[in-house]
C-alpha positions, 0 to 999 in steps of 0.5 A: 500500499502507497501512503506517501504525502503528496507535494501538497500535503508536505507543504501543507505539513510545513506550514502546521509545523511552523505554527505549532513552533510559533504558537505553542507555548512551553506552558501548554506543551507542559499541559499536554506532556502531563496530561493524565487522560484524554482530558488535559488542563481545562484552562490550558485547553480552553487556551489553545482553542482560542489560538487556534480559532484565532487561525480558523483552525479550531473546528476544521472539519465543520463546513467552511460557511460555519468556520471550518477548513476546506481540508482534504482528509489527508490534511485533516489527518496531518493537522491531528498528526502534527498536533500529537507530535508536537505535544499541543493540549487536546481540546474538549470534543463534547462541543466541537468534535460531537455536538456541533456536528449534530447541530449542523446535520439536524439543527434549525437555522436559529440553533445553528446561528446561536450555538456554532460561533458560541462553541468556537469561541468557548462561550458555549461549553457543552458536557454529555448527558448520555449514561444513567445509573441503569443505562450505560453500555445499554443506552436505550434503557434510559429513564430521565423524563421529559414530560410535555408541558406546553412550549417546555419539556419538564425534566427530572431524573440524572445523568452519571460520568458526565465528564466536565459537568462543573465546567460547562454552562450547557448540556446535550441530553438523551431523555424519555418523551415517550414509552411506546414501541421499541426502547430506542423510540421515544427518546429525544435529544435536548440541549439544556442550559446548565444554569436552569433551576432544579440542576444539581451537580455532585462531583465523582472521585476517580480511582485516580483521585480527580474530579473530572466526571459527575453525576448530575441531577434534575429536578422539574427542570423546565427546557423549551422545546426550541431546544430539542435537536432534530425531531421529538421522540426521534433522538436515537437517530442523532444519538447515532450520528453523533457516536460516530463522531465521538469514535472518529479521529487519529489515535495512532500518533497520539500512541506513537507519541507515548510509546516514544516517551516510554523508550526515551524513559527506559533508556535512563530508567535503571533496571532490575540489574542496574543498567537502563531498562531498555536494556532489558530483553523482556521490557524491550521486547514488550515495548517493541511489540507495541510500538509495531502495533501502534504503525499498524493502527496508523496503516488502518487509520490511512486506509479508512482515510483513503476509503473515506476520500474516495466517498466510501462509508467508514462503516464498521472501521470505526468500530474496529479502530476504537477497540484497537486504539483504547486497547492498545492504549491500556497497553502503553499505560501498563508499560509505562507503569511498569517503567516508572518502577517504585516512584510510580507507586507514589501518588503525587498528582501535584507533579502533573496537569489532570483534567479536574481538581484533586480530591482529598490531597494535600501537596507538600508545601515545597512541591517535592515529588520522588523521581521524574515528571513522567513517573508521577503521570504514569499511574494517574494515565494507568487508572484513567485509561481503564475506561477507555475500553468502555467509553464511547460504546464498550468494545463489547458492544463494538465487537458485536457491531463488527460481528454482525456488520462485517461477518454477518453472524 
């Protein structure tokens, strides 16, 4: 398979590299390097979004008329790849990459005019209200009720594992507006102002100690029907469309950076015999295997991009890439924790830049931490990455999709 960049692609890559070199400050690079999960430090992420917005690159995948870029699929991949290699902090996907494409596809002109420019500037910051205590992987079992009351819906129920709910001022929710027919029917996609009376947010402490996830309670919250995205009782259609965007993207470059960082650290970290850990044949073999897998994943991403550039549907490829990327990421975080050694067993989040507050932890007054920064990051990334095979549709669900769509089972 031939996947060399064209002359135009190489010119574009040079433009992206020049921009990243000029605009990525040491502080922003640090936020990317010391992130403990897919969600970096919120302030750094928003600062980087503002810089990208000034250049017109905050939402390159959007249609040009809404602020996107007239890039080829290859250019989109190059931009993601170079951003990862340069250590740029990630942007929150909830607005730009998830609900915005759904607004563009299903929204009214009034909804597009209100939300899209404000998502770009960060004035509107969304969180996702999908999962419930009794509806996770089986999302269609959701029960949060939205009762018709004239021009409004009155919403009662709760959502859980809501990332950055404390930072968000809007939430997109799936709510139950009818209980007739199949469970996928009678669901409506609703945009809710988080400042509405009756909303309560309770932070959830992750195994990493971070308060990034939350449970959100709705007690008779009134939401105008004008905030329905798509058609009432047909929110499942919107949700399926959005999930394709949630599972998309270029994961291989980020994983390659992670593997390279492990190799660099292991070259300095002493192994059991006192020699560099990278000289340990067992460790080196595991690292080599994972680095090869990141290269294979990138080839698969290239193939998917090539197919889409020819007008073909990605189909079950998005499920396959989601499985491979999340499970490979988990293996890499396991290896990073092994490389971190004894210093990786010490809980010292003050040496990192997590995606949310750290609960019940008082850092040393002088900021001391044992080992290098990456050794402090390793355990938090390990804990956070356990969720990778669950979010965006569990990997078991993705395998079911592949069994039906690709194998005809």
